[in-house]
N, C-alpha and C positions, 0 to 999 in steps of 0.2 A: 246764494243767488245763482240762477242758471247762467247769467252773463259772466259770472266770475269762475265758473267751473273749470275753464281752461287753465286757470292759474293754480289749480290744486293738483295734488298727486292722484294719478289715475291708477286704479287697481289693475295689476297685470293679468288677472284671472278672467278676462273677458272670454266669451264664447269664440272659439276658433272656427274658421272655415276649414272643415276637415279635408277638403280636396283643393287642388289648385283651381282658382277662378277660371283660368284660361285653358285648363287641361283638356276638356272635351273639344274645344275649338282646334287645338293643336293636333290631337290624335285623329280627328276626323278630316283634317285638311281645310277647315273653314278659316283658320287663321292665315292671313295674307301677309307676306313679307314684302320688302320694298320692290323686288323685281317681279312680283307676282300680280300686281294690280293690272286689271285689263284697261288699257288706255287706247282709245280709238286712233288708228292711223300711226301707231308708234313705229319709229325706225330704230335700228340697232346700231349702237356705236361700238367700235373696237379700238382700243388704245394701242398704238405702236410705240415700243419703247427702245431706247438707245442701246446699242450693242457695244459701246465703248464706255469706259469709266470716266474719262476726262477729255475735254476738248470742246469742239464746236461742230454743229451741224452746218456743213458747207453748202449743201444743196439737197433738195428733195424733188426728184422728177415724178410728178403725180399723174402724168398724162395717161399711162396705161391703166392705172388704178381708176381714174375717173371714167374711163370707157368700159370698165368691167360691169358685168351683170349686176343690176340692182343698186348700184352706187348712187347716192344722192349728192354727197359732199366729201371733200377731203380737206381737213384742217391741218395746217402746219405752222411753224413759227413765222412763215413768210406771208401768210394770208389770214391768220387768226385775228378776230377783233381785239382791239386794245381795251383792256380792263384794268382795274386797280388790283395789284397783287397784294394779298394779305397773308402773312404767315409763311407756312411751309410748303406752299403749292408750287408745282411746275406746270404752268398753263399756257405754254406756247407763246410767251411774251418776249423771249429772246432765244438765241441759238446756243447758249452755253450749256454744256453737258457736265453735270456734277457727279453723276453716278450711272452705272450700267443698270438699266431698268427704268430710267427716267422717261416719262411720257414726252414724245417728240412729234406725234401726229395722231389724228383721230379719223377713222374711216366711218362714215355714216351711210348705211345701206338698208335695203328692204328687209334683209334677214341677217342673222349673225353669221351663218356660213359664208354668205356673199361678202360681208365686211371683212372676214378673216382672209378670204381668198384674195380680195383686192389688196389687202395689206402686203401680201407677198409680191405684188407687182410694183411697189414703191422702189425707186432707185435712190438710195440714200448715200451721200458721200460725207465724210467727216474730215475735220482737221484735228487729228488726235494729238493729245499732249501727254507728257508723262503723268502717271497717276500715283497718288499716295495710297498704297494698299499694304496691308500687313501691319497689324497693330503693334506687335512686339518689335518690328524693325523700326518703328517710328516713335517708340517710347521716349526717346530723347527730345522729341518735339512737344511733349506734354506741356500744357500751359493752363493757367486758371481760366475758367469759363468767363464769358462776358460779365456776368454778375458773380463776384467772388463768393466762394462757399467754404469759408474757414471759420472754425470756432476754437476757442481756447479758454481754459480756466485753470487757476492755480499755477504752480511752477513745475512743468513737466520734467525738467532736468533734475531738479531737487528730489522730486518723487521717485524718479528712476534710480537715482544714486542710493537711496536708502532701502530699496526693495530687496526682499529675500529671494523672490522667484520672479523670473522674467520669461515671457513667451514672445518671440519675435519671428513672424513668418509671413509668407505671401499666400493669399487665398484668391482664387480666380473663378469667374463664371463666364460662360460663352455668350455670344449673340443668340437670342432666342426669338421665336416668332409666334404670334398669337394663334392664328389659324382657327377662328371660330367656324362652326358648321356652315353658317351663312357668310359667303364672301361679301365684300362691299358691293353695293349696287345702288343705282340712282335712276329714276325716271323723271325727266324734266319736260315741262311744256309751258309755253308762253301764250298769254292773251294780252296783246299790246305790251304795256310795261308791267304787267302782272305775271308773276312766276309761281307755278305750282310744282312742288317737288315731292316725290316719294323717295325717301332716303334712309338707308340703314345707318343710323347714327346714334351715338350715346347722348346727344344733346340737340333736340330739335330747335330750341331757341338760339343756341350757338350757331347752328347751321343757317338759320334764318338771318341772323345778324351778319354773318360772313358773306352770304350771297348778296344781301342788300348793299354792303359796302363795295363788293367786287363789281357789281353792275350799276352802281350809282342810282339805286331806286329806293323809295321809302321802305322801311322794314315791314310796314303793314302790307306792302304789295307782294311780299314773299310768304307763301303758304307751304309749310313743311308738314308732311304726314308720315307717321311712322308708328303704327299701332303695335307691331311685334318686331323684336330684334333677335336674330338667331345667334346670339353671343357677341360680345364686344371685347371685354377684358382689357380695355384701354385703347385698342387700335381704332375704334370708331369714335374716339373722343375728339379728334380733330376733324375739320372739314378738309378732306384731301383733294388731290388734283382731279380725280375722276368725277367728283360731284360738280365742280366748277366746269369741267370740260363737257359734261352732259348738258348743262344749262347753256353753255356757249354754242355747242353743236345744235341744240334745239332752236336757238335764235337764228343761226345761219341757215339751217335747213328749213325753217318755217313749219316745223312739225314736231311732235313729241319725240324725244330720243331716250332710249334706255341704254345704260352702260352697266354691265355686271362684270367684275373682275374675274379672271380665271384663277385657278389655284396658284399657278406660278407667279402671278402678279400680286399675290398677297405677301411676297417676300421682297421687301425693298420699298416699293412706291407708297405703301401705307404704314411705314414705320416698323420698328422692331425694338426689342429690349437690348440696349447696348451691352457689350461685354464689360466686365469689371476686373481690375487688377488691384487687389486690396493689400496694402501693407498694414498689418495689425501688430501692435506691441502692447502687451498687458504686463503690468508690474504690480506685484502684491506683497504684502507682509506675510510672515510665516503663518499667521492665523487666517489667511485667505482674504483679508481686507484689501480691496483694490486701491492702489496708490495712483496708478496712471492707466488711462486708456488712450491709446494713440491709434488712430484709424485714418489712413490715407487711401483714397480710392481714385483710380484713373479709368476712364472709359473712352471709347471712340466717340467722336461727334462728326456730323456731316459738314461739308463745306457750304451748305445752304444757310444754316444757322446753328448756334450751340444748343444742344439738349443734353442735360446731365442726368445720369442714373445716380440718384443721391444715396449711394450705399452707406456712406458714413453718417448720414443724418440721424438715424435712430440711435446710434451709439451714445450720443450726447445726453440722452435721457433714460436709457434702459437701466443702468446701474449707477450707484453712488460711488464716486471716487474723488479723491482730493484734487487730482489734476486730470486734465483732458486736452487732447488736441485732435481735431478732425480737419480734413482738407479734401477737396475734390479738384481733379484736373481732367483735362480732355485732350485727346489726340485727334486732330482733324484728318479725316480720310475721305476718299472718294467713294462713299457709301450712302445709301438712303438714310433718311433721318431716323434718329432714335425717337421713341415715344413711350408713353405710359404703357406698362404691361403689369397685370395683376400684382398689386403691392409694389409699385415701382420704388426701388431703393430699399425698402424694408425687406423684401424677399431675398435680394442678393446680399444686402448688408448683414442680415441676420445669419446667413450662411457663414460668412467670415467670422463675425463676432462670437457666435455660439459654438463654433468649432474651436476657436481659440480658447474660450472659457473651458471647454472640455479638456483641452490640453493642459490648461493651468490647473484644473482640478486634479488631473493625474499627477502632475508634478508636485502638488501639495499633499498628495495621498488623501484626498478629500472627496466625498460624494459630490457629484455635479449639482444636485439639487441644493445641498447644504451651502455650497459656494455661492449660489445665486441668492439664497436667503440671507447670507452674511452681508451681501452687497445690495440688498433690497432698497429701492429708492422710495422712501416714505412720502416724498414730495418731488416735484420736478427739479432735478439737479441743475438744469439750465438756468432757471430763474427763481427758484425757491418757492414757486406757487404751489398750492395744494392741488391734488387731483380732484376732479369733480366726483370721482368714485374709482376705487381700485381695490380689487379683491384677488390679486394674483396669488397670495399665500394660500388661499382656499383652493384655487385652481391647481397649484402644485400638489397639495395634499390629496385632493379628490382624484386627480388623474393618476398619481403615483399609486394610490391604493387600488384603483380599478385595474391598473396595468400589472401590478405585482412587482414593483420596482425593488422591493426589499430582497427579492430572490436574485438580483443581479450579482454576478461575480465581477468585481472591478478589474481583475487581471485578464487581459485579452486572450482569446483563444481557449478558454477553460470550459465553456459551455458547448456541449456537442450532442447531436442526435445522429448517430451513424456517420454518414459522409457529410453531414451538414454542420457547419460552424454557426452557433447561435450567438447573437449579440443584441444587447440592449443599449439604447441611446435616448437622450432627451434634449429638449431645447425650449426656450421661451418664445412665445408668439406675441407680437404686438402690432398695433396699427393705430394711427391717430384718429380721433373722432371729430368729424367736421359736419357742418350743415350750412345751408344757404336759405335766405328768405324765399318762401314759396307761397303762391296764391291758389285758391281752389274755390269751386262753386258747388253747392249742394242744394238739391231740390227734393223736398218731400212731395211725392207725386199724389194726385187724386186717387190712384188705384192702390195706394199703400206701399208701393215700392219707393226706393230712394235712389236718385241719380247723383253721381259725383263726377265732376270733370276737373282735370288738372293737366297742365302742359308739361308732363314728364314723359318718361318712356320706360318700358319694361324690357330689360335685356335677357329675360328668361329667368330672372332671379326671384320672381314672385311679387312684383310690385302691385299688380292687379289684386292679388289676394289680400295683401296687408292693407291696401287702401279700403277695400270693402270692409275688412274687420275694424279699421279705425272709425269709420262712419257708424258701423253697427255698435261699436263700444259707446260712442257718444249718445246714440239714440236708444240704447238697450234693446236691440232688435236682432233678429236672425240675419247674419251676414249674407246669406244666400238671397236676400231680398234687396240687396244693394247692386245697382248697375253702375259699372265703372267705365269711364271713357278717358283715354289719355292718348299720347302720341300725335297731337295735333296742335299747331301753333295758334289756332283760333281760341284755344282754351286758355284759362288763366296761366300766367307764366310761372315756370319753375326752373330750377337749375339743371345742369347736366348730370348724367349718371356716371360719376367717377369719384375716386377718393373715398369710397364707402360713405357717401353723403345722402343717397336717395331716401332711404327709409326715415332717417332722422330729420329730413327736410320736409318731405311731402306728407307723411302721416300726421304730424302736428297741424299742418295746414288744413287737411280735410277734417280732422277732428274739430278744429276751431270753427270751420264753416258749418259743420253739422250742429254744433252747439248753438251757433248764431241762428240757424234755421229753427232749432227747437225754441229759442227765445221768441222768435216771430210767431210760431205756432201757439205758444202760450198766450201771447198778446191777443191773437185772434179769438181764442176761447174766452178770455177775460172780457173782451168787448162784445161778445155775442150774447144777446138776451136769452137765447134758447139753449145755451150751454149750461151744464150744471156748475160750471166754474165762473159764470158771469159775476163780475165784481170781486172775484178773488184776487189775491196778489199773484202776479205772474211768476214771481220768484219762488212760489211754493209749488209750482207745477213741474212735472217731469214726464217722460215717456217711457213706455215699456211694451214690447210686443204689439206695436200698432195702436196703443191706447195712450191717452193723456190721463194723468191721475194726480192727486194731491200727494205730495211727499209727506205731509203731516195732516192728520185730521183736525188739528187745532185751528187751521185757517178756515176750513169750511166743513164742519163736522157732518159726517154721513154721506158725503158726495160720492157717487159711483164713478168709475173710470168712463171716459168717453172715447169712442172710436175716432181715430184721426181721420179716416176716410169720410165719416159722416160729418165731422166738423168742417172739413174742406169743402164737401159737397154743399153744405148749407151756406157757405160763405163765398159763393161764386165759382167754385170748382177749379180754381187756379192753383197751380203748385206753389208751395211755400218755399221761397228761394232766398239763399244767403251766400255771400262770399266772405272770405277771410284771407288774411295774409299772416303767415306765421313768421314772426321776427326772431332774431337771435336773442339769446339771453342778455339783458342789459348789463349784467355784471360779468360777462364772459371774459373780460380781461383780468379777472381776479383769480382764475383757476385754469388748469390744463385738463383736457379731456382726452383719454386714450382708452383703447380696448386691449385686453391682455389674454394670454392663454398659456397653457402648459401642454407640450406635445411629447409623448413617449412612443417609441418605436421598437419593434422586434424584427430583426432581419435574420435570414438564414442564407449562408454563403456556402455553395458546394466546394468542398475542399479540393476537388480534382478539376472541375471546370471553372471555378471562381465565379460562377453565376450568382449574383445577389438577388434576393427576393424579399420584399417587405411583407412579412406575414401578418403583422398586427400594427395598427396605429391607434393609440388611445389619447384623446385630447379633451381638456376641459377649458371652456372659454368664459371670460368675464366680459360680456358685451352689453350689459344693461338688460332691459326687458327683451325677452325672446318673443317677438310678435307672433310668429307662427312656427310651431315645432317642425312641421314637415318642410316648409320652404327654407327655414333657417338652418336646420341641420343638414339639409341637402347642399346648401351653399358652403357650409363649413367642410363637409365631406368632400365636395368638389375641389375646394382649395387644397385639401390634403392630397388628392389625386394629382393636382398640379405640382405639388411639392415632390411627389414621387417622380413625375416627369422631369422636373428640374434636377433632381439628384442623380437619376440613372439614365435618362434618355435624351433630353432635348439639347440640340446643338446645331446651329446653322454654320455650314462650312463655306467659306468665301474663297473663290478662286483668286489668287493674288496676282494673276496676270490680267484678268478681264473684269474683276470686281463683281462677279455674279455669284449669287448663292447657288452652290452646286446641287444641294439637296432640296430644291424648291418644290417638293411634292410629299405626299403622305407615305409613299413607299420608302423614302430615305430620310425624311425628317421624322424621327421617331417620337411618338407620344405614348403614354400608357394605354394599354388595352385591357380587356377584362382579365386576361391571364396575369397581368401585372398587379392587379388590385385585389387584395384579400380583405381581411376583417378591418373595418374602420368603426371605431366606437367614439362617438362625439356626444358630449353633454355640455350644457350651459348652466352657469350658476343662477341665471335669471334674477339678478338683483338689480332693480331699476336704478337708473342714474337720473333722478329728477332735477338735479342741478343743471344737467345738460339740456334737457327738454322735458316738457310736461308729460310725455309718454314714457320717459325713462329709457328710451331705446337709443342705441348707437349702431352705426352701419357694420355689416359683417361680410361684405363682398370680398374683402381682400385679406383679412387677418388669417384666414384658413391656410394660406400658402406659407405664411411667415414661420420660420423656425423648422419647417418640415425637412427641408434638404439637409440642414445641420443635424437634426436628430437622426436621420438616416445615415449620414456620414459618420456620426459618433457611434452608432450601433454597428456599422461595418467595421470600424476600428476595434470595438469591443469583441467582435467575432473573430477578426483575422489578425489584428496587430498591425494592419496596413493603414497608415494615415494618409488619406487622399485629400489634398487641399485644392484640387482643380476639377471643377465640375464639367461634364457629368462623370460619375464614377463608372467607368467602363471596364470590361474584362482585362484589357491590356494594362490598365493602371493597377489592378489588383494582382496581376501576374508579375509586375516589374520587381 
């Protein structure tokens, strides 16, 4: 039956859209981002931020700024409208300063240069208080977060006592910043109590709800528009202060207001990845079997609210061991809030755990891949539940063969090419598979094209492309004939784009809606006396390439296919429309879903300059159905590039006197460039996970970064004999 097709296994070999759906719009400039929409009469807002890390704003003399050219309004904590504070925002509701860089005023002016000039005329006085800065200086203040994050199984002490080999070390990662190409931006305008917002966000529905609560208006009165996002990586997952302040400023000014953050304001006010200080202890028997995994992680948290980088979380399910202890603690500091950053927890935690495993393998005189296979978790060690699908063994084997792992010399410093020390390293990648209920609408149009609408967003990951493919798969049609609309809260509601949930949530929704539209189309044909399928069983009909046909000639022998456009024209000429909501699997509590991967890296380290270079990265991923080869492998390759940045480049330096990020620009906050990125070889097993959803797909936005920093670190050790446990791995650490 057509109506039951969504419950069956969908073949993964559907026709792919060979190009990115949104590619032409982006390269020709037709794609508009949040700050680019032409809004009549728009004014420009500029956020003024605190220059002290702790204390209070005692006063702000705005008189000179208010008289400056082009200035409409100046908002401060002393005159801003009172609203409901929700979450992590600093929106001029009090005078307390929690961190340097916190918003303390907004200038609204005719142009951005005039707003910035007026900001210089503000006379701000503070009541400064001693600040808590310097993570290591305050480690003694570490405490459990508001919601405890501790897990334990077995008897850790007994397991440790009988171990033949023990690894006990500290591994650390620095504060990192997202820095997408598109900075955060918002344009807000009011019409009475109705609010329209163009916002660079990873969740239009979340932004809609937050703004409705903040301003005390019905959610239906908030319209959020966001067709394209120039990268998010987690930092656009919250509704931050600038979005609320743009709406507040527009209300006060009585005109639309645009606020776009400058690059320096991307460091602090919109979150960062907190540092981690990880104490890892691994104890094993002489055959390599893990007896104990002990992983404690401490990170900084802001004084606004607790946010935890869950670095130890993945340790509890990665490998099988008889005992385990994990714990998270936080050190409150006068810094901006932590937030999600690509693979939050897994990326930082996999560095510590996977380097520790490499050290354990060396101590056991065992191949690192073999050690991982010995401790392979056939089911979830946390709860004993089976995996919905797991093919990590195949990923190890395939990636190792492509890489040439068998040629590795386990003894450090033995592989050399002239002045270059060559090293091989590997690590496991993993990330949880999640999804959320999502709704979609599909219309089979009178002209033969198909429209799909869903209230999600495309972060540049290829969501437009895979939505078009999912509809085309359901209707057996060319995906280039599918028109996709998203990024608008007037469309059926979907979840946010975070936690690698988008594809797994929205693609089943549009697939189900397309199947429902196909059912309605079949019913029209069956009821039409002029259709060759009049009186047939609707369940026996299907579509292909713009035609309706019998799946079996048994039901209506000899019937020819019928043009869908002709059928619609003969029956009123109205589009055939259907909506659907994709629900979570009813038996989801009986299994665990994760994605897996194996990452192998070759590095070359100059013996004289100590400059490291990642020459090759080879990875194989078990991510369920690969919906689109181009967008999927691009995502995974991009994650590997992020891993290179994490391993060798990225680090935010905080001034311990003033609490400001010293390197708040691209000149000094280093990210990988073309010269740092060489051969990247990514493949996917492409084994569908139909237990997880009917398309067999899991999200891939974050797994690509996990394990990469550890594989690079392990390769550098293999090349040089220098074990660096503190990221990033810079020249000074290799020379020490």
